[in-house]
Structures are given as C-alpha cells and as structure tokens.
KOLKOLVEX-774620 format. One record per residue (C-alpha): residue in three letters; z, y, x. Coordinates in steps of 0.1 Angstrom, whole numbers, padded with zeros to 4 digits, always signed. Layout:
AlaZYX...
//
This chain:
Met+1761+1284-1465Ala+1798+1278-1457Ile+1813+1297-1427Thr+1844+1288-1407Arg+1873+1312-1405Arg+1865+1318-1368Glu+1829+1326-1376Ala+1841+1350-1404Leu+1863+1368-1379Arg+1836+1370-1353Ala+1811+1384-1379Gly+1836+1409-1390Leu+1850+1420-1357Val+1820+1419-1333Gly+1789+1418-1355Gly+1769+1449-1350Ala+1759+1452-1387Gly+1795+1447-1397Leu+1808+1474-1375Trp+1780+1498-1386Leu+1789+1493-1422Thr+1826+1498-1415Asp+1820+1531-1396Leu+1795+1544-1421Leu+1811+1534-1454Gly+1849+1531-1448Gly+1860+1564-1463Arg+1834+1563-1490Leu+1844+1528-1501Arg+1881+1537-1503Ala+1871+1566-1526Ala+1850+1542-1547Ala+1878+1518-1553Ser+1907+1538-1567Pro+1938+1520-1578Gly+1932+1502-1610Arg+1954+1481-1632Ala+1940+1450-1615Lys+1944+1442-1579Ala+1929+1408-1578Val+1906+1384-1596Ile+1909+1346-1600Gln+1876+1333-1612Ile+1876+1298-1627Trp+1839+1288-1624Met+1830+1260-1647Trp+1801+1246-1626Gly+1775+1231-1648Gly+1783+1249-1680Pro+1811+1240-1705Ser+1805+1234-1742His+1818+1264-1762Leu+1822+1242-1793Asp+1846+1218-1776Thr+1866+1246-1759Phe+1870+1281-1773Asp+1845+1284-1802Pro+1850+1252-1823Lys+1828+1247-1855Pro+1845+1220-1875Gly+1824+1228-1906Ala+1792+1221-1888Gly+1795+1183-1891Tyr+1795+1153-1868Asp+1761+1160-1853Tyr+1777+1192-1838Cys+1813+1184-1833Gly+1812+1147-1826Pro+1847+1132-1826Leu+1863+1166-1816Ala+1864+1181-1851Lys+1901+1191-1854Pro+1906+1226-1838Ile+1941+1238-1834Pro+1958+1271-1842Thr+1972+1292-1813Asn+2000+1316-1809Ala+1975+1344-1815Asp+1970+1352-1852Gly+1937+1338-1866Val+1925+1323-1832Val+1918+1286-1831Ile+1905+1266-1801Gly+1895+1230-1793Glu+1919+1202-1801Leu+1922+1191-1765Leu+1937+1224-1753Pro+1972+1224-1768Leu+1989+1241-1738Leu+1964+1269-1737Ala+1970+1273-1775Lys+2006+1283-1766Gln+1993+1309-1741Ala+1965+1325-1763Asp+1984+1357-1765Lys+1977+1362-1728Phe+1939+1358-1730Ser+1909+1370-1751Ile+1878+1349-1759Ile+1844+1364-1756Arg+1824+1344-1781Gly+1793+1366-1781Met+1781+1357-1746Thr+1743+1354-1743His+1715+1357-1718Gly+1690+1331-1731Ile+1686+1313-1697Asn+1688+1275-1696Ala+1683+1268-1659His+1714+1264-1637Glu+1703+1285-1608Thr+1690+1316-1627Ala+1718+1314-1653Ser+1745+1312-1625Tyr+1729+1342-1608Ala+1728+1362-1640Val+1765+1355-1649Gln+1778+1361-1613Thr+1758+1392-1606Gly+1752+1408-1640Arg+1715+1411-1631Lys+1683+1396-1645Pro+1669+1370-1622Gly+1634+1375-1607Asp+1639+1409-1590Arg+1626+1410-1554Leu+1661+1417-1542Val+1689+1391-1542Tyr+1720+1410-1556Pro+1756+1402-1546Gly+1779+1384-1569Val+1812+1400-1582Gly+1832+1384-1554Ala+1811+1399-1527Val+1813+1434-1543Val+1851+1431-1545Ser+1850+1420-1509Leu+1831+1451-1500Leu+1852+1475-1520Arg+1886+1459-1514Gly+1879+1441-1481Tyr+1876+1449-1444Ser+1854+1479-1449Ala+1879+1494-1473Gly+1911+1489-1453Tyr+1920+1452-1460Thr+1941+1440-1432Gly+1951+1404-1441Leu+1941+1375-1418Ile+1930+1355-1448Pro+1894+1365-1458Pro+1893+1387-1489Tyr+1870+1364-1507Ile+1880+1327-1509Val+1863+1298-1527Leu+1883+1267-1535Ser+1870+1244-1524Glu+1832+1244-1520Leu+1805+1270-1527Gln+1789+1269-1561Gly+1756+1261-1544Arg+1735+1278-1571Phe+1728+1312-1556Ser+1735+1334-1526Glu+1770+1348-1533Ser+1767+1378-1511Gly+1730+1386-1516Phe+1717+1416-1496Leu+1752+1425-1485Gly+1750+1397-1460Leu+1774+1374-1442Arg+1802+1399-1438Tyr+1809+1398-1475Ala+1802+1361-1481Pro+1831+1339-1493Phe+1851+1316-1471Ala+1849+1281-1486Thr+1880+1262-1478Gly+1865+1227-1480Gly+1890+1199-1484Asp+1909+1189-1515Pro+1941+1208-1524Ala+1954+1177-1542Gln+1955+1159-1508Thr+1982+1162-1482Pro+1974+1179-1460Phe+1950+1203-1478Ala+1923+1201-1450Val+1911+1237-1450Gln+1880+1241-1429Gly+1888+1257-1395Val+1925+1258-1403Ile+1937+1223-1408Thr+1922+1194-1388Pro+1931+1160-1402Gly+1948+1138-1376Ile+1955+1168-1353Thr+1992+1178-1351Glu+2004+1213-1348Glu+2017+1205-1313Arg+1983+1193-1302Gln+1967+1224-1316Arg+1991+1245-1295Ser+1983+1224-1264Arg+1945+1230-1271Arg+1951+1268-1274Asp+1971+1269-1242Leu+1945+1249-1223Leu+1917+1271-1235Arg+1936+1302-1223Ala+1943+1286-1189Leu+1906+1278-1185Asn+1894+1313-1197Thr+1894+1330-1162Leu+1864+1351-1172Gly+1883+1367-1201Gly+1912+1376-1179Ala+1890+1391-1152Ala+1869+1411-1177Arg+1897+1429-1195Gly+1886+1463-1208Ser+1852+1450-1220Ala+1850+1460-1256Ser+1829+1430-1266Leu+1852+1405-1248Asp+1884+1421-1260Ala+1871+1419-1296Phe+1862+1383-1290Val+1897+1375-1277Lys+1913+1394-1306Ala+1892+1373-1330Glu+1903+1341-1313Asp+1940+1351-1314Gln+1937+1359-1351Ala+1920+1325-1357Tyr+1949+1307-1340Glu+1974+1328-1358Leu+1958+1316-1390Ile+1959+1280-1378Leu+1994+1280-1363Gly+2012+1311-1377Glu+2026+1320-1411Ser+1993+1332-1427Gly+1978+1297-1428Lys+2008+1283-1445Val+1995+1298-1478Phe+1974+1267-1480Asp+2003+1243-1475Leu+2011+1234-1510Thr+2039+1211-1499Gln+2059+1243-1497Glu+2060+1243-1535Ser+2084+1220-1553Asp+2072+1187-1567Gln+2081+1201-1602Thr+2058+1231-1597Arg+2030+1209-1584Glu+2034+1185-1613Arg+2034+1214-1637Tyr+1999+1224-1626Gly+1987+1188-1625Lys+1983+1168-1593Asn+1945+1168-1594Thr+1920+1189-1576Phe+1917+1215-1604Gly+1954+1219-1610Gln+1962+1222-1573Ser+1934+1247-1569Cys+1950+1269-1596Leu+1983+1267-1576Ala+1966+1276-1544Ala+1949+1306-1562Arg+1983+1318-1573Arg+1996+1316-1537Leu+1966+1335-1524Val+1971+1363-1550Glu+2007+1365-1538Arg+1994+1371-1503Gly+1972+1399-1514Val+1938+1382-1514Pro+1917+1402-1538Tyr+1891+1376-1550Ile+1895+1338-1554Thr+1870+1315-1570Ile+1880+1280-1582Asn+1848+1260-1582Tyr+1855+1234-1610Lys+1826+1210-1610Gly+1816+1183-1634Trp+1806+1202-1666Asp+1769+1193-1667Thr+1774+1167-1693His+1740+1155-1704Lys+1754+1120-1709Gln+1788+1106-1720His+1798+1141-1729Phe+1828+1132-1751Gln+1842+1106-1727Ile+1841+1133-1699Met+1857+1159-1722Arg+1886+1136-1730Gln+1893+1133-1692Arg+1885+1169-1681Leu+1898+1190-1709Pro+1934+1179-1705Gln+1932+1188-1668Leu+1917+1222-1676Asp+1944+1227-1702Lys+1973+1220-1679Gly+1960+1238-1649Phe+1947+1269-1667Ala+1977+1273-1690Thr+2002+1269-1662Leu+1983+1294-1641Leu+1986+1320-1668Glu+2023+1312-1675Asp+2032+1312-1638Leu+2014+1345-1631Ala+2032+1361-1660Glu+2066+1347-1650Arg+2061+1362-1615Gly+2050+1396-1627Leu+2015+1391-1614Leu+1994+1387-1645Asp+1993+1424-1653Ser+1976+1430-1619Thr+1955+1398-1618Ile+1923+1392-1638Val+1917+1356-1647Trp+1880+1351-1655Trp+1870+1317-1670Gly+1835+1305-1677Gly+1803+1289-1665Glu+1766+1297-1663Phe+1759+1289-1700Gly+1772+1268-1729Arg+1758+1235-1741Thr+1736+1225-1770Pro+1756+1228-1802Arg+1738+1198-1816Val+1748+1166-1799Gln+1719+1147-1784Trp+1727+1112-1797Glu+1692+1098-1790Pro+1683+1079-1758Pro+1686+1085-1729Trp+1714+1110-1736Asn+1734+1088-1760Gly+1759+1115-1769Gly+1753+1143-1745Arg+1749+1181-1746Gly+1721+1200-1729His+1719+1235-1715Trp+1724+1264-1739Gly+1721+1301-1728Gln+1716+1315-1763Ala+1754+1316-1770Phe+1785+1306-1751Ser+1820+1317-1744Thr+1839+1334-1716Val+1877+1340-1714Leu+1894+1370-1698Ala+1931+1374-1692Gly+1954+1398-1673Gly+1946+1428-1651Gly+1946+1452-1680Phe+1927+1430-1705Thr+1945+1426-1739Gly+1952+1391-1749Gly+1952+1373-1783Arg+1918+1385-1795Thr+1882+1374-1799Val+1851+1395-1791Gly+1818+1386-1809Ala+1810+1356-1830Thr+1784+1329-1832Asp+1768+1315-1864Ala+1782+1285-1883Arg+1768+1260-1858Gly+1774+1279-1826Glu+1737+1283-1820Glu+1731+1320-1820Val+1753+1351-1816Lys+1756+1368-1850Asp+1780+1396-1841Arg+1786+1417-1810Pro+1764+1403-1783Val+1778+1404-1748Ser+1757+1403-1717Pro+1769+1392-1682Ala+1766+1428-1671Asp+1791+1438-1698Val+1817+1414-1684Val+1810+1424-1648Gly+1812+1461-1656Ser+1845+1456-1676Ile+1860+1437-1647Phe+1850+1464-1622Glu+1865+1490-1645Glu+1899+1472-1646Leu+1898+1470-1609Gly+1895+1508-1607Phe+1859+1508-1593Asp+1837+1538-1599Leu+1807+1522-1616Asp+1783+1547-1600Thr+1792+1534-1566Lys+1761+1527-1546Leu+1756+1493-1529Pro+1744+1495-1493Asn+1711+1476-1490Pro+1685+1472-1463Asp+1659+1493-1482Gly+1682+1522-1488Leu+1676+1520-1526Asp+1697+1537-1552Ile+1715+1506-1564Arg+1748+1509-1584Ile+1774+1482-1586Val+1765+1477-1623Pro+1729+1476-1636Ala+1715+1501-1660Pro+1714+1490-1697Ala+1676+1486-1695Asp+1681+1460-1667Thr+1704+1436-1686Ala+1701+1412-1715Arg+1709+1420-1751Thr+1741+1440-1750Ala+1766+1460-1770Gly+1783+1476-1740Arg+1816+1472-1722Leu+1845+1452-1737Lys+1864+1482-1749Glu+1880+1461-1777Ile+1902+1444-1751Met+1905+1471-1724
//
C-alpha cells in the first residue's frame, strides 16, 4: 500500500511503535551499520522478469528457436564479455558492471519469485520478511540517525505490487512511492506536487490552515500536538522548500534529460541520480512491462533501447560525478524467461517464466566491473557453473554497505532473525560474490 509523505512523517514522528523502535534500537543500529564502501543503492527492478538470452546471457549458437531474430550479440569494452545486440551503449560501459549469469531459485510464479529475490528468503515461511530496501531503511534510516526530509526508501514511481516490501518491520520502513510519471512536467509526486495547484496557492492553503488552527496554538507544550505540528511543517517544507525540488527534473538541462531518454524509465534513472546526490540511501526504479508472454521480440525492440540508454547513462553519469564508487546499482527481475521461444498459439513468439536460470547485474559501491559470475548451459536453460541464490546477492550487497551480517532484525515474536538467512534456508548456492568484491 502506498503512503503519502505526510503519512510517512506522522508514522515516523508520532507513531508509538516507531518511537519505541527508535529508542530501543538507535545505538544498536548505528553499530550494525558501519561505514562501507557503498552509501546508497539504486535498484532497477525489471517487473515481470526480463529474458536473460536477449540481454546479458546471449546464446547465438542455440539456434532460431532460442534466439529468434536477436542472434547477433555484441562485444563489450570488457575482455571476453558479450551482451545482447540491442544494448550497444551498455556494451561501452561494461567495465563498470559485472553480470551474474548463475542466478537460480527454481520459482516460476511472479509473487513468490519476487519475494525470494527481494528478501533472499524462501517463500512459505509463516513470517513475511522485509525486502532489501526496508532493511536499508532500518539500518540507514530514521532509527539510525538519517535526518533528511525525503524518506530513506523511495520507489519510482509505483510499488512493485508483488509482495509486502517492509514485511514484519512494518509501515515505518515501507517505501514512499512517488506516483506520477517523471517524464511528465511537472513530475506529480504524490503528496508533494498537485497538478493544477500553483506554489502560490499551496502557500495560501498553508497560511489559511495555520490561521484556523487555534487549538494548536492554545495547546503548545503538548508532546503529541507539537510532534504533529512539526510533521506538518516538515511536509510543507518538502512541498514548498528546497528538499522537494529534487523531484523537479526541469532543473536539469535539456541535454542531460535527452541523454537519459525522455521516457518514464530514462527520467526515473535521472531522478534516482538526483536522490542519491541528496543522500537518500535506497531508491527502486520499478520498470514494468517485461512479462512478455506474447509479441516478445516486438516488445524487446521497443524496450531494450530505452533500457540501454537510461541504464548506460546512469552508470556513466554516476561515474562522472564521483558517485559510482559509493552507489550500488542492482539490475534484475524476479526470474528470467523461457530460453526456448514459444512460437505456438496462443503465444505466437513469446517467452514464459523461467526461474531455473537468469541474470542479475551489479555495478558500483565496491563491486568490480567487467566480469561475469557463473554460467548457464549452451541453451541458457540450466546453471552449469557457480550457482548464485538471491541470498548470495542480498548478502553481498549488505556487505558492501558495511552491514554486520549477524545483525538481528526486530520482529513481533522476538525471534533470532539475522538480516541474511542461514545457508540451509536458501536455494542452491555457492556463497557470497567474492569474485567481484
């Protein structure tokens, strides 16, 4: 469920559970999150599951039934690494990222696969575990000294809708979904920008509200009301002050906006870079449209160039600004897609769900670029070398963020739950991604 900025502020500032966690865990969480090489994460979530064969694990020798018309992979600027032919800009940035080709969990349902990838846990436990963003919000957010007005966990532009992002950690650590479309002017961020309402009118509304609030003036000294007033002031500062301008992409030059691509994904990447510059520790770009059961290749010819331009520019721009070394960029979806193309009706050239083998990309934040980890067989159907589970990726990201992997997660049952599951609780695995750390 999406929450407004004002609701997020109220939950954080006056919610009893939120204050209890802050008082109880503040010092402990600061100790659990020592300075790491990475300070922030930008997660590019490929909602629906992208094909590994058409992106980062091409198999040109497998034949037309597997490659379809995309059978000409291209070399990159990383020795020996080739990627899909519709990603020429990313090919020039391959020295900045590594490809995890051994991803596997064996789950073919969207909801459970999304949960596994985002939490590192097996689905089916009686507890609903928090995703990576919520854990970062806990260990780098309000309970650990985060002071920014912008929430520490942002989703551009709508929630993934496949699982509960914050799990048992609750609303305080849930993401703030911006809503709106960053490719539109204005970018109508929920609770910050109201289409058709000028800044002057917003100020008039605030002044009228203050004039009518006689109770608040008479009850000064009440802790609850003072906290409420403080939350309201912060909300208006976000709406009318400098903090909210992070979402105003018109402050960027037309050249920069064109460089990212003037589409929803490209402008989301630009917004993510701006949020990292403001110190926001976790941003998810929810990039929908990859559940390509039908017309797969037609969709790829439209979407892959957008992905290529936005993703490649994000990496290049972060590097130019000195931010890539401290920002992890994590690309991937819940699974891959069937290596064999489903030519038969009703699919007529589609790809289904495939959790046996798929790819993830990691860049920045201490991860070494220009490498591949793991390998699939000649048709991309099974992992033949170095299997990697979602927990391996999650644990590796937490390590680069400087988190103590033995940190316990607060939970309503008081159970001994660490931020990374034990090996026995994960899918087939060969451990952390030490090859690129």
